[in-house]
Steps between C-alpha positions, in 0.01 A plus 500: 500500500626845413510752785371846421779749451373859525795620292433280196227726365707816537755452225350770276321714756450867416646730762155653547337168598450570870297179548785277380766702683296491821465121466878469456562709813243309707673175400834651604350611832364152565848363431659760730702631207607845389569543128754725338368740239682311227374161625140625508531642150664179374216290642267714291709449186678837500863604515586765757504850358434827681181576299364151570587532867316834518191348337521205739525738796183680388324163513646435847363835621153415367512157666600645837238777482224247431635263766515774760137589427412133556693483829790298358869561569707634214654263251741743332743460793565152364669645190855605579831601348749216459780710648359558849165311501311826566222656291581791273445869559143504368388255766666703773340825389149354524531240772731668746276803522192283549672316787661809653845355429756780512826307479743449214395291201811285531684335787401301805194705601362484148559124484319451832205707381479311169525159670210599726291606199591180316414287802157660518439387140640151566280453808189635333523289184605180681208531745 
């Protein structure tokens, strides 16, 4: 029997398909996994480019806005840079203000804040 793989259907996903992207992030949350931007794009059948990343980030913003309205934790915190495993500047601008986070967007305090946000998503989608 073939197990369902939520990433199989994503190989040619448009970057505006918030339903498919949300499904990918929920699967990652259930697995307790953060994805790099390039890994997330690759799972959708795209190479990493700055324009594609910006389009992907617009979808992440829409997903988190809808999720917040539904009482769900954010999923965009699960998408991180490969270099330091932290989200990019766009996430910090929106999320940090919403959570009253005033620290740096890099370093130990940032990593602690992001891990807490990621854990909220892991716990929510596993439960």
